[in-house]
C-alpha positions in Angstrom: 0.4 -0.1 0.0 2.5 2.6 0.9 4.8 1.4 -2.1 1.4 2.2 -4.2 1.1 5.7 -2.8 4.4 6.7 -3.2 4.7 5.4 -6.9 0.9 7.7 -7.2 2.4 10.6 -5.3 5.7 10.4 -7.6 3.6 10.2 -10.8 1.7 13.1 -9.9 4.9 15.1 -9.6 6.5 14.4 -12.3 3.1 15.6 -14.3 3.0 18.6 -12.2 6.8 19.6 -12.9 6.4 18.8 -16.4 3.3 20.9 -16.9 4.4 23.9 -14.9 6.7 25.2 -17.8 3.8 24.4 -20.8 1.0 26.3 -18.2 3.8 29.0 -17.7 4.3 29.4 -22.0 0.6 29.5 -22.6 0.2 32.2 -20.1 2.9 34.5 -21.7 1.4 33.7 -25.1 -1.9 34.6 -24.0 -3.1 36.6 -27.1 -4.9 39.9 -27.0 -8.1 40.4 -28.5 -8.3 42.2 -32.4 -9.6 45.6 -32.2 -13.3 45.4 -32.4 -13.9 47.8 -35.3 -11.6 46.2 -37.9 -12.3 42.6 -36.4 -13.9 39.9 -38.6 -14.3 37.1 -36.0 -11.9 35.2 -33.7 -8.7 33.5 -35.6 -9.8 35.5 -38.9 -7.6 38.1 -40.7 -8.9 41.8 -40.0 -9.6 44.2 -42.8 -8.3 48.0 -42.3 -9.7 50.9 -43.8 -6.6 53.2 -44.8 -6.1 56.5 -46.0 -3.3 56.5 -48.6 -1.5 59.4 -48.6 -0.1 59.7 -52.3 -3.6 59.5 -53.4 -5.6 60.9 -51.0 -8.4 58.0 -50.6 -9.4 55.6 -48.1 -8.7 51.6 -49.4 -10.2 49.1 -47.5 -8.0 46.1 -47.6 -7.0 42.7 -45.5 -4.5 43.6 -43.1 -1.6 41.8 -44.4 -1.4 43.6 -47.7 -1.1 46.6 -45.8 1.3 45.1 -43.7 3.6 44.4 -47.1 3.2 47.6 -48.0 4.7 49.0 -44.7 7.5 46.5 -44.8 8.3 47.7 -48.2 8.2 51.2 -47.3 10.3 50.6 -44.6 13.5 48.6 -45.6 14.9 47.3 -49.0 13.3 44.1 -50.4 16.5 42.6 -51.2 17.6 42.8 -46.9 18.1 39.3 -45.7 14.7 37.2 -44.9 15.2 37.2 -41.0 15.3 41.0 -41.3 12.1 41.5 -43.5 10.2 38.7 -41.2 11.2 40.5 -38.2 9.8 44.0 -39.9 6.9 42.3 -40.7 6.0 41.0 -37.1 6.5 44.3 -36.1 4.6 46.1 -38.1 1.3 43.6 -38.0 2.0 44.6 -34.1 2.6 48.2 -34.6 -1.0 48.5 -36.7 -3.0 46.4 -34.7 -1.6 48.1 -31.5 -2.1 51.6 -33.5 -5.9 51.3 -33.9 -6.3 49.6 -30.7 -5.2 52.8 -28.5 -5.2 55.4 -31.5 -7.2 57.3 -33.7 -6.3 58.6 -36.8 -6.1 62.1 -38.3 -7.7 61.3 -41.1 -11.8 61.1 -40.5 -13.0 57.4 -41.4 -9.7 55.7 -41.4 -8.3 53.0 -39.1 -4.8 53.8 -40.1 -2.6 55.7 -43.2 0.3 55.7 -45.0 1.5 58.7 -43.7 4.6 58.2 -41.6 4.3 60.8 -39.7 1.1 59.3 -38.4 1.7 55.6 -38.4 4.2 53.6 -41.1 6.1 54.2 -44.3 4.7 52.8 -47.1 6.2 52.0 -50.8 3.5 49.4 -52.5 5.8 49.6 -55.6 8.6 48.0 -53.7 6.6 44.6 -52.7 8.5 41.9 -54.1 8.1 38.2 -53.4 10.7 38.7 -51.4 8.5 41.1 -49.3 5.3 38.6 -50.0 7.4 35.7 -48.5 8.5 37.3 -45.5 4.7 38.6 -44.7 3.4 34.9 -45.4 5.6 33.1 -43.5 5.0 35.2 -40.4 1.1 35.8 -41.2 -0.7 36.4 -38.2 2.5 36.7 -35.9 2.5 39.5 -33.4 4.8 40.4 -30.5 3.4 40.9 -27.0 3.9 41.2 -23.2 1.7 40.1 -20.6 -1.5 39.7 -23.0 -0.9 42.9 -24.8 0.1 44.0 -27.9 3.8 45.6 -27.6 4.7 49.3 -28.7 6.5 47.8 -31.5 9.1 50.9 -31.9 11.6 50.8 -34.7 14.2 52.7 -36.0 17.1 53.0 -38.8 20.3 52.9 -36.9 21.3 52.8 -33.3 24.7 53.9 -33.3 25.7 50.6 -31.5 23.2 51.6 -28.7 19.5 51.3 -28.1 17.5 53.8 -25.6 14.8 53.7 -23.6 11.3 55.1 -24.2 11.6 58.0 -22.1 15.3 58.9 -23.5 14.4 58.2 -27.3 11.0 59.4 -27.7 10.0 61.2 -24.5 7.6 58.8 -23.7 4.9 59.9 -21.3 4.0 56.9 -20.3 6.0 54.5 -17.7 8.8 52.8 -19.6 7.4 49.4 -20.7 9.6 46.7 -19.3 10.6 45.1 -22.1 12.3 48.1 -23.4 15.5 48.3 -22.2 19.1 49.5 -23.2 20.9 46.7 -25.6 24.0 46.7 -27.5 23.3 46.9 -31.5 25.4 44.7 -33.9 24.5 47.0 -36.8 25.6 45.6 -40.1 29.2 47.2 -41.6 27.0 47.1 -44.8 24.7 50.2 -43.2 24.8 53.4 -45.0 27.9 55.3 -44.0 25.5 58.6 -43.6 23.1 56.4 -41.3 26.2 55.2 -38.8 27.5 58.8 -38.4 26.1 62.1 -39.5 26.9 65.8 -39.4 24.5 68.6 -39.4 24.4 72.9 -39.7 21.2 75.0 -38.7 21.3 78.6 -38.9 20.6 80.4 -35.5 16.8 81.5 -37.6 16.4 77.7 -38.0 17.0 77.0 -34.4 15.0 79.8 -33.1 11.8 78.7 -35.3 11.8 75.2 -34.2 12.1 76.4 -30.3 9.3 78.5 -31.5 7.1 75.7 -33.1 7.6 73.7 -29.5 7.1 76.7 -27.5 10.2 76.2 -25.6 10.3 80.1 -24.4 13.5 81.2 -26.1 13.6 84.1 -27.7 17.0 84.1 -28.5 20.5 82.5 -27.3 24.3 82.7 -27.3 25.2 79.2 -26.3 24.1 76.0 -27.0 25.0 72.7 -24.6 24.3 69.1 -23.7 23.0 69.6 -20.4 21.8 65.7 -19.5 22.5 62.3 -21.0 20.3 59.1 -20.5 21.5 56.1 -20.2 22.5 55.3 -24.0 24.5 58.3 -24.0 21.9 60.2 -25.8 21.0 63.4 -25.5 17.8 64.2 -22.9 18.0 68.0 -22.3 19.8 70.3 -24.4 20.3 73.8 -22.7 19.8 77.3 -24.9 21.4 79.7 -22.7 20.5 78.4 -19.6 16.7 77.4 -20.8 16.3 73.4 -20.6 14.6 71.9 -23.7 13.9 68.5 -24.2 16.1 67.1 -27.2 13.8 64.1 -28.8 11.3 67.0 -29.2 13.5 69.5 -30.5 15.1 66.7 -32.6 11.3 66.5 -34.4 11.1 70.2 -34.5 14.4 70.8 -36.2 13.9 68.2 -38.3 14.5 64.5 -37.9 16.1 63.4 -41.4 18.7 66.5 -40.6 19.4 65.8 -37.1 19.2 62.3 -37.4 19.8 61.3 -33.8 20.4 62.2 -30.3 23.1 60.4 -29.8 25.5 63.1 -29.8 29.0 63.7 -30.1 30.0 67.1 -30.5 27.7 70.6 -30.5 29.3 73.7 -31.3 27.5 77.1 -31.7 29.4 80.0 -33.5 27.1 83.1 -33.0 25.6 82.2 -36.5 25.6 78.3 -37.0 24.8 75.3 -35.0 26.7 72.5 -35.8 26.0 68.8 -34.7 28.1 65.7 -35.1 26.4 62.2 -34.1 25.8 58.6 -34.5 22.9 56.6 -35.8 19.4 57.3 -37.2 16.4 57.4 -35.6 15.0 57.7 -32.1 17.0 54.6 -30.7 14.1 52.6 -29.3 13.0 49.2 -29.8 14.5 47.5 -33.0 17.3 48.6 -34.7 16.6 48.0 -39.0 20.3 47.9 -39.3 20.6 46.2 -36.5 17.8 43.4 -37.5 20.2 43.0 -40.7 23.0 42.5 -38.5 21.6 39.5 -36.6 20.1 38.2 -39.6 23.4 37.8 -41.0 25.0 36.3 -37.9 22.0 33.4 -38.7 19.4 34.8 -36.1 16.0 33.9 -36.6 13.0 36.7 -36.9 11.9 35.8 -33.6 15.3 35.9 -32.3 16.1 39.1 -33.3 12.6 40.3 -32.0 13.6 38.9 -28.3 16.8 40.3 -28.6 15.6 44.2 -29.1 12.2 43.4 -27.0 13.4 41.5 -23.5 10.6 39.1 -22.1 8.2 39.2 -25.2 6.5 36.5 -27.1 5.3 35.6 -30.3 1.5 34.8 -31.0 -0.3 33.8 -33.9 -3.7 36.0 -34.0 -5.0 34.3 -37.3 -4.4 31.4 -39.8 
């Protein structure tokens, strides 16, 4: 009797121990609901009303078609396949979170092809490789604790990613999956994305500061007042007046002031000259870093989990 009881207890312990990781995994990949206004039912691909900025019209399309256009707009269609797949998963996650938490500025649309509002779009660049990357990851999204993640991405990290507050002046609490990590950008990255120099006239700077409502009417010197964990500038000082650096970058032009990872800053009374590294806000996945990780043999899921800590991939529809 004792032997039988011990045997039963042993079996129960083995089953319990064996099941625990599986149960934990199920909890980790708990799927968020598809936003109601675009849903066609559980496990079914949603449809989107997309404002096409290039034509000024709203088009209704399957969500996967929209993802193809965004992947083609965000990165080159000849990039390594796993980098394309990682971009597809994030693009899909991004639009679902956008629909779930935001409202498009274009009346009647769920989202748009306006990169200032959402994601870049280039339907003309869709080729068989982009189609394969999207089809192979069909329905896959990145989730954390049953919610869509903030699927941020950008061009080049300059070697190090940023926190959300540091890179984007994010108003909420920094998501736990966004951490500062070393970013292995491929040597094939554009030289102008790795390192850059930009010069702005005093008039351009004052116009940007005025646009921000920074309260700076004039200045005679510019300094880096503070930096964040990745080394990015968080506060600039204009003659002692603190100005948020990520916000200033947007106001002055993010295509020229390519990042806040500043290496030097010089104002001669007429011209503000900056030298920096990287291209983009620095939060989430570096696209050139994804390229580099793909070259190392990493899968799309591994690339995403490298940049977004503790997330999982869930399949929302077949």
